[in-house]
C-alpha positions as CSV (number, residue, x, y, z in Angstrom):
1,M,102.5,93.2,138.8
2,P,104.5,95.2,136.0
3,R,102.8,97.7,133.8
4,R,102.9,96.7,130.1
5,R,104.3,99.5,128.0
6,P,102.6,99.9,124.4
7,P,104.9,98.6,121.4
8,V,107.3,101.6,120.2
9,E,106.3,102.8,116.9
10,I,109.2,102.8,114.0
11,F,108.7,105.7,111.7
12,T,109.7,104.4,108.5
13,A,109.8,106.0,104.8
14,P,107.8,104.5,102.0
15,V,109.0,101.4,100.3
16,P,109.4,102.2,96.5
17,G,107.7,99.7,94.0
18,H,110.6,97.9,92.8
19,L,111.5,97.0,96.6
20,S,108.1,95.9,97.4
21,D,108.8,91.9,96.6
22,V,111.9,91.7,98.6
23,M,111.7,89.5,101.3
24,A,114.0,88.5,104.4
25,T,114.1,86.1,107.2
26,C,112.9,86.6,110.6
27,P,115.8,86.6,113.3
28,M,113.1,85.3,116.1
29,C,111.3,82.7,114.3
30,G,112.9,81.8,110.8
31,G,109.7,83.2,109.2
32,T,109.4,85.5,106.4
33,G,109.3,89.0,106.5
34,Q,107.8,91.4,104.2
35,P,108.9,95.3,103.7
36,L,107.5,97.8,105.6
37,G,109.4,100.6,105.0
38,F,113.0,102.3,105.3
39,V,114.9,103.6,108.3
40,V,117.7,105.6,107.0
41,E,119.4,103.3,104.5
42,K,118.2,99.9,105.9
43,L,114.6,98.3,104.8
44,V,112.5,97.3,107.8
45,F,110.5,94.2,107.7
46,R,107.5,92.6,109.7
47,C,107.6,88.9,110.1
48,G,104.1,87.4,108.8
49,E,104.4,84.5,111.6
50,C,105.1,86.4,114.7
51,G,104.8,89.9,114.1
52,V,108.4,91.3,115.2
53,R,109.8,94.1,113.3
54,F,113.4,94.0,112.3
55,K,115.9,95.8,110.1
56,S,118.0,93.8,107.4
57,N,121.6,93.5,108.1
58,S,122.6,93.4,104.6
59,N,121.9,95.2,101.5
60,P,120.3,92.8,99.2
61,N,122.0,92.9,95.6
62,G,123.0,96.6,96.5
63,L,119.5,98.1,96.8
64,I,119.2,101.3,98.4
65,R,117.1,104.1,98.9
66,R,117.7,107.2,96.8
67,E,115.8,110.5,97.1
68,G,116.3,114.1,95.5
69,N,119.6,115.1,94.2
70,D,121.7,116.0,96.9
71,R,122.2,112.6,98.0
72,P,125.3,111.0,96.0
């Protein structure tokens, strides 16, 4: 019997307040995903129905994370 591996933890930056209400469709079950955090320039979502974590493919309304003065 094969050993089960623990799920991989995705290290994310916190979601700013103005992006907390953005939703995405889960690619596995078609459910609604809530924002979990940022990885580089993409939002990471967690599906409320199946629990899958996924990154958004598109940037809704041009929303991106900006921090500090060194980023254009």
